[in-house]
C-alpha positions in Angstrom: 98.5 60.3 65.9 98.7 56.6 66.0 101.1 54.8 68.7 101.8 51.3 69.3 104.6 48.8 70.5 104.7 46.0 68.2 103.7 42.6 69.3 105.2 40.1 66.8 102.2 37.8 65.7 100.3 40.8 65.0 102.6 42.7 63.2 103.7 39.6 61.2 100.1 39.2 59.6 99.7 42.9 59.0 103.0 43.0 57.0 102.2 39.7 55.4 99.0 41.3 54.1 101.2 44.5 53.0 103.6 42.2 51.1 101.1 41.0 48.8 99.9 44.6 47.6 102.8 47.2 48.0 109.6 62.1 48.8 114.9 69.3 49.3 116.3 68.9 45.4 114.7 71.2 42.9 113.2 70.4 39.3 114.7 70.5 35.9 112.6 71.5 33.0 112.1 68.5 30.9 111.1 65.0 32.0 109.0 62.0 31.4 106.2 62.9 28.6 102.6 62.0 29.1 100.5 61.2 25.8 96.9 61.5 24.7 95.3 62.1 21.5 92.1 64.0 22.0 91.9 67.5 21.1 92.9 70.2 23.5 90.8 72.6 25.5 91.2 76.1 25.0 91.4 77.6 28.6 89.5 75.5 31.4 90.9 74.4 34.8 93.5 71.6 35.7 93.2 70.0 39.0 96.0 68.6 40.7 95.9 66.4 43.7 98.7 66.8 46.3 99.0 64.5 49.7 99.9 67.3 52.1 98.7 70.8 52.7 101.2 73.6 52.2 101.1 75.8 55.1 103.6 78.6 53.4 104.1 79.5 49.6 107.5 80.9 50.4 109.4 79.4 47.8 112.7 79.1 50.0 110.2 77.4 52.9 110.6 73.9 53.4 107.1 73.2 52.1 106.6 76.0 49.1 109.1 75.0 47.3 107.2 72.2 45.9 104.5 74.4 44.3 106.8 77.1 43.5 107.7 76.1 39.8 103.8 77.3 39.0 104.5 81.1 40.1 108.1 81.3 40.3 111.2 80.8 37.5 114.8 79.9 38.0 117.8 81.0 35.8 118.2 77.9 34.2 116.5 74.4 33.9 117.8 71.1 33.4 116.7 68.8 30.5 116.0 64.8 30.3 119.5 64.2 29.1 121.2 66.0 31.7 121.7 69.0 29.6 121.3 72.7 31.3 119.0 74.5 29.5 117.7 78.9 29.4 115.1 80.0 31.9 115.4 83.1 33.0 118.8 83.4 31.9 119.7 83.2 27.9 123.1 82.1 28.4 125.6 81.3 31.3 129.3 80.7 32.1 130.9 78.9 34.8 133.9 77.5 36.5 134.9 75.9 39.6 134.3 78.8 42.0 132.3 81.4 39.8 129.4 81.6 37.4 127.9 84.3 35.4 124.0 84.4 34.0 123.0 86.9 31.3 119.3 87.8 31.6 116.6 87.4 28.8 115.2 90.8 28.2 111.7 91.5 28.9 111.1 89.4 32.0 108.5 91.0 34.3 107.2 90.1 37.6 103.6 89.1 38.3 103.0 93.1 39.5 104.3 94.2 36.2 107.6 95.5 37.3 110.7 94.7 35.1 113.2 91.9 36.8 116.6 93.1 36.8 120.0 91.3 37.5 120.1 93.7 40.8 116.6 92.2 41.8 117.8 88.3 41.0 121.0 89.0 43.1 118.8 90.3 46.1 116.7 87.2 45.7 119.9 85.0 46.0 121.5 86.6 48.9 118.1 86.5 51.0 117.6 82.9 50.2 121.7 82.1 51.0 121.6 84.1 54.2 121.9 81.7 56.9 120.4 84.1 59.3 117.1 83.5 57.4 116.7 80.1 58.1 115.4 79.1 55.0 115.6 75.2 54.9 113.9 74.7 51.4 116.4 76.9 50.1 119.3 75.5 52.1 118.5 72.1 50.6 119.0 73.8 46.9 122.0 76.0 47.3 125.5 75.2 47.6 127.0 73.6 50.6 129.5 76.6 50.7 129.7 80.2 51.1 128.8 82.4 48.1 128.7 86.3 47.3 126.6 87.3 44.4 127.2 90.6 42.2 124.8 92.3 39.2 125.8 94.3 36.4 122.3 96.0 35.2 123.9 97.4 32.5 125.4 94.6 31.0 122.2 92.3 32.2 124.4 89.6 34.2 124.4 88.0 37.9 127.5 86.6 39.1 128.2 84.2 41.7 131.4 83.5 43.4 131.9 80.8 46.0 134.4 80.6 49.0 135.7 77.5 47.7 135.6 75.0 45.0 131.8 73.8 44.3 130.9 71.2 41.6 127.6 72.3 40.7 127.2 76.1 41.1 125.1 76.4 38.1 122.8 73.1 38.7 122.4 74.8 42.3 122.1 78.6 42.2 121.0 78.3 38.8 117.9 76.5 39.5 116.9 78.3 42.7 113.2 79.8 42.4 113.9 83.6 41.7 111.6 86.1 44.1 110.9 89.7 42.9 111.8 92.9 44.8 108.1 93.1 46.2 108.3 89.9 47.7 111.3 90.5 49.7 110.4 93.8 50.6 107.7 91.7 52.9 109.1 88.7 53.1 106.1 87.5 55.7 103.5 87.9 53.1 105.0 85.0 50.7 103.4 82.5 53.1 100.1 83.3 51.4 100.7 85.1 48.2 103.3 84.8 45.2 105.7 87.3 44.1 107.4 85.9 41.0 107.9 85.9 37.1 106.0 82.3 36.9 103.5 81.6 34.5 101.0 81.4 36.9 100.2 83.6 40.0 98.6 82.3 43.5 95.2 83.7 43.4 93.2 81.8 46.0 94.5 80.1 49.3 92.4 78.4 52.1 93.6 76.3 54.9 93.8 72.6 53.9 93.6 73.6 50.2 92.6 73.9 47.4 95.3 76.4 46.2 94.3 78.5 42.9 96.6 79.6 40.4 95.6 82.0 37.7 97.4 82.3 34.5 99.3 85.3 33.8 99.1 87.1 30.1 102.5 87.6 28.2 104.6 85.2 29.7 107.3 84.3 27.2 110.4 83.3 29.3 110.1 79.8 30.4 112.6 77.0 30.1 113.8 77.0 26.6 111.4 80.2 25.9 108.5 78.5 26.7 105.3 80.4 26.7 102.1 79.8 28.5 99.4 80.8 26.0 99.5 77.6 23.6 96.3 76.1 22.9 95.3 73.6 25.8 97.3 75.5 28.6 94.5 76.0 31.3 93.9 79.4 32.3 93.6 78.0 35.9 95.6 75.1 38.0 93.5 74.2 41.3 96.0 72.4 43.8 93.8 70.1 46.1 94.9 68.0 49.1 94.0 64.5 48.9 96.1 62.6 51.6 94.8 59.1 50.7 96.1 57.5 47.6 93.0 54.9 47.2 91.0 58.3 47.0 93.4 59.8 44.6 93.3 56.7 42.2 89.1 56.9 42.4 89.5 60.6 41.7 91.5 60.0 38.8 89.0 57.4 37.4 86.2 59.5 37.6 87.6 62.8 36.4 87.7 64.5 40.0 91.2 65.2 39.4 93.2 65.6 36.1 96.9 65.0 37.6 98.4 62.9 40.5 101.2 61.0 41.7 100.5 57.4 42.9 103.1 55.3 44.3 101.4 52.3 45.8 99.4 49.3 45.0 96.3 51.5 43.8 98.2 51.9 40.7 97.1 48.2 39.7 93.9 49.6 39.1 94.4 52.5 37.3 96.1 50.3 34.5 93.9 50.1 31.3 92.0 53.1 31.7 93.2 55.5 29.2 95.1 57.7 31.7 98.5 59.6 30.7 101.5 58.4 32.1 104.9 59.4 33.6 107.3 57.2 35.3 109.6 58.9 38.5 112.2 57.1 39.6 112.4 56.9 43.7 113.9 56.1 46.9 111.6 54.2 48.8 112.3 54.2 52.6 115.0 56.4 53.0 115.7 55.8 56.7 117.8 58.2 59.3 119.0 57.4 62.5 119.1 59.9 65.4 122.9 60.1 66.4 122.4 62.9 69.3 124.8 62.2 72.0 122.0 61.4 74.4 120.1 59.0 72.1 121.0 55.3 72.0 121.8 55.1 68.3 124.8 57.4 68.7 126.6 53.8 69.3 128.0 53.0 65.7 128.0 49.3 66.5 124.2 49.2 67.8 123.3 50.8 64.2 125.4 48.9 62.5 123.7 45.9 64.1 120.2 46.9 63.7 120.6 47.7 60.0 122.7 44.3 59.6 119.6 42.4 61.0 117.5 43.5 58.4 116.1 41.7 55.5 116.9 44.0 52.8 114.6 42.1 50.4 111.8 41.7 52.3 111.5 45.4 53.2 112.2 46.2 49.7 109.2 43.8 48.5 107.0 45.5 51.6 107.8 49.0 50.1 107.2 48.2 46.5 104.2 46.0 47.2 105.7 43.2 45.1 108.9 41.9 44.0 110.9 44.8 45.1 115.0 45.7 44.4 116.9 46.8 47.5 118.1 50.3 47.2 121.7 50.7 45.5 122.5 54.2 46.7 120.9 57.2 48.5 120.0 58.6 45.3 117.2 57.5 42.5 118.6 55.5 39.4 118.4 58.7 37.3 120.3 60.9 39.4 124.1 61.9 38.8 127.1 59.7 39.7 124.2 56.9 40.5 126.2 53.4 40.8 125.6 50.1 43.2 127.2 51.4 46.6 124.9 49.3 49.0 126.4 45.9 47.8 129.6 45.2 49.6 129.3 48.6 52.3 126.0 48.1 53.7 126.5 46.1 57.2 125.7 42.4 57.0 124.0 40.0 59.5 127.4 39.5 61.2 127.3 43.0 62.7 124.9 41.6 65.5 127.7 39.5 67.0 129.5 42.7 67.8 127.0 43.7 70.1 128.1 41.9 73.5 131.6 42.9 72.8 130.3 46.7 72.7 128.5 46.0 76.1 125.0 45.1 74.8 123.5 42.0 76.3 120.0 40.2 77.1 118.4 40.4 80.3 116.4 37.8 82.1 113.3 39.2 80.0 115.3 38.7 76.6 115.8 42.5 76.4 118.6 44.2 75.2 120.6 46.0 77.9 123.6 47.9 78.3 125.0 49.0 81.8 121.6 47.7 82.9 119.4 50.1 80.9 117.1 48.3 78.3 117.2 49.7 74.8 113.9 51.5 73.5 113.5 52.7 70.3 111.0 55.6 68.8 110.6 54.6 65.2 108.4 57.4 63.2 106.7 57.1 59.6 104.1 58.6 58.0 101.8 57.4 55.3 102.0 61.2 53.6 105.5 60.1 52.5 104.4 56.6 50.9 101.4 54.4 51.5 103.8 51.6 52.3 106.1 53.4 54.7 104.2 52.4 57.9 104.7 48.9 56.9 108.4 49.1 56.1 108.8 50.7 59.6 106.8 47.7 61.0 108.8 45.0 59.4 112.0 46.9 60.9 110.3 47.1 64.3 109.3 43.4 64.0 113.1 42.3 63.4 114.6 44.6 65.9 112.2 43.2 68.5 113.5 39.8 67.7 117.2 41.1 68.8 115.5 42.1 72.2 114.8 45.9 71.3 111.7 47.5 72.9 110.2 49.5 69.8 107.5 52.3 70.1 106.2 52.5 66.5 104.6 56.2 65.7 102.7 56.9 62.7 102.5 60.6 62.4 101.5 63.3 59.5 104.2 64.4 57.4 104.1 67.7 59.3 104.3 66.0 62.4 107.5 63.9 61.4 109.0 67.2 60.0 108.5 69.0 63.3 110.3 65.9 65.2 113.0 65.9 62.8 113.9 69.4 62.8 112.3 70.5 66.0 111.9 68.5 68.9 114.5 65.4 67.9 112.2 63.1 69.6 112.8 60.2 67.5 115.5 57.4 66.8 114.6 56.2 63.4 112.4 57.9 60.9 111.5 56.2 57.7 110.5 58.6 54.8 110.5 58.3 51.1 112.4 60.7 48.5 112.6 61.3 44.6 116.3 61.2 45.6 118.1 64.5 44.9 119.6 64.8 41.4 123.1 66.1 42.4 125.2 63.7 45.1 126.1 67.3 46.7 122.5 68.1 47.3 122.8 65.1 50.3 125.7 67.2 51.9 124.1 69.3 54.5 122.1 66.2 55.5 124.9 64.2 56.4 127.5 67.0 57.4 127.9 70.2 59.3 126.5 71.4 62.3 123.2 69.6 63.8 122.0 72.7 65.6 118.4 74.0 65.5 117.5 75.0 62.0 120.4 73.4 60.3 119.8 70.5 57.8 121.6 67.6 59.6 118.8 66.6 61.9 120.4 63.3 62.7 123.5 64.7 63.8 125.6 62.8 61.7 129.6 62.9 62.2 131.3 61.1 59.4 134.8 62.1 59.0 135.4 59.8 55.9 132.5 61.0 54.3 133.6 64.8 54.4 136.9 63.8 53.4 135.5 62.2 50.1 133.1 65.2 49.6 135.7 67.9 49.9 137.6 65.7 46.9 134.5 65.4 44.9 133.7 69.1 45.0 137.4 69.7 43.5 136.3 68.2 40.4 133.6 69.6 38.3 130.4 67.5 37.5 130.5 63.7 36.8 134.5 64.2 37.1 133.8 63.9 40.6 131.6 60.5 40.4 134.2 58.3 42.3 134.6 60.2 45.2 131.1 60.9 45.7 130.3 57.3 45.4 133.2 56.7 47.8 131.3 59.3 50.4 127.9 58.0 50.2 129.6 54.2 50.7 131.2 55.8 53.8 127.8 56.6 55.1 126.5 53.1 54.5 129.2 51.6 55.9 128.7 53.5 59.4 124.9 52.9 59.0 124.3 56.8 59.2 121.1 55.9 56.7 119.5 53.3 54.8 117.7 53.5 51.6 115.2 50.6 51.5 113.9 50.2 48.0 114.4 51.4 44.2 111.6 52.2 43.0 109.1 54.2 40.7 106.0 56.9 41.5 103.8 57.0 38.5 101.8 60.5 37.9 98.7 60.0 36.1 97.0 62.5 33.6 93.2 62.2 33.6 92.5 64.3 30.0 95.6 66.0 30.2 99.2 65.7 28.9 102.4 67.2 30.8 106.0 66.9 31.1 107.4 65.4 34.5 110.7 67.1 35.6 113.3 65.0 37.9 111.9 64.3 41.4 108.4 64.2 39.9 107.5 68.0 39.4 105.3 69.0 36.8 106.2 71.5 34.4 103.6 74.1 34.5 104.3 75.3 30.7 103.9 71.8 29.5 100.3 71.1 30.9 97.9 70.8 28.1 93.9 69.9 29.0 92.2 67.7 26.5 88.5 66.7 25.9 
């Protein structure tokens, strides 16, 4: 862990250098497609780099969700053009409060048993049971209670929500399905896979690598995809490489075949014949701890801190060049995306309101209220993006100029997550996110009970947001976009969150081709190894 209280001269020099150079939702099934023209290799091994280790492979856990597509399938997928396409379900029907999925014939689990509608229903119930505290599943499921039933004879699984929900198919339909053998012993899912997916987790070591081995006879992927096409690898090795500079070196030398790079190392990967696919992201998505015993429970103070920031300067640091300030809490390719930041984020004038709210400077230039100085604990992690510590540092420098004492802390991803969902010992968290594809997937982070195990770790209470969300949920799909954007605007006006920059990450392939789904995940059945 790195901790320091920022001193302005040193901080400014670090940030000037950074400015010169420069992470829930579920993946769909189609995306940007990489390309290369060399012949394919039969069988073989593809190595994929990831920034952080995976402490649990349970696809409903906070960390296991990211690797789930290798070993687990979902009922449907989403194509690049936004259409829902087949997965385990060959067809489906949906309304405002119900959906029905008809399963394909012949789907089998990795242990050889047939997957039945009853098995799917059991998996969905387990994922949705709040007593199981499955954070990964909660980020993907509807934010309203639901019930599940099955008809094995008709091959159907039916879902009914307690109140209208705009995206039943695009939430429940995209959840990984765990086979009955996995639900019989959920604890074992941390270290083994029990799904219907194209690969099986066959090797694990603490800190990586993680080995997936290709299944035989798989033929029920997105749009009926299989895993036996020429060039599809027999083995996928996921290796943990925390530093992007090391990732870039490995891509250039063939030490890894596929990896995502977000920061300045992308410049030296250009012109080397690597396959590429672009992933829109929200860089520097920032949360403020509004718990009653933390200083940022004060909305006037939050608005002043956000209003004081140089958003263009932050975006430049976040992107490593000429950055564009973020216009939404979601990425530019998401449903309902629009510019809701302009005209809704607090302006610099919000700083003038501090005195009226009881904040003044003492003899040493420190901001105080009722005699107590303001001190903020600001967390960031290079595991979420190489530029984020510099983004946090620029924020700290700006807030110091207001008279704030800033404890700037660089942590591992796991430590930041523990502070967010466990100890609550933070005031500001600077993160990065591909941004959910559906505005409804933001709701549990900004609404609902902030108790232990819930997703509203920042203790946000925003009645205007809740009101617009309730209206939006009554409209199907994109018909509710106007209300979804009014809801997002309410969060920005109250400084409940701050997205820093609209950016892109790049997925690179060394002698491989692949498709990247929304959110940056690789579609396993699309991977091809080339000579």
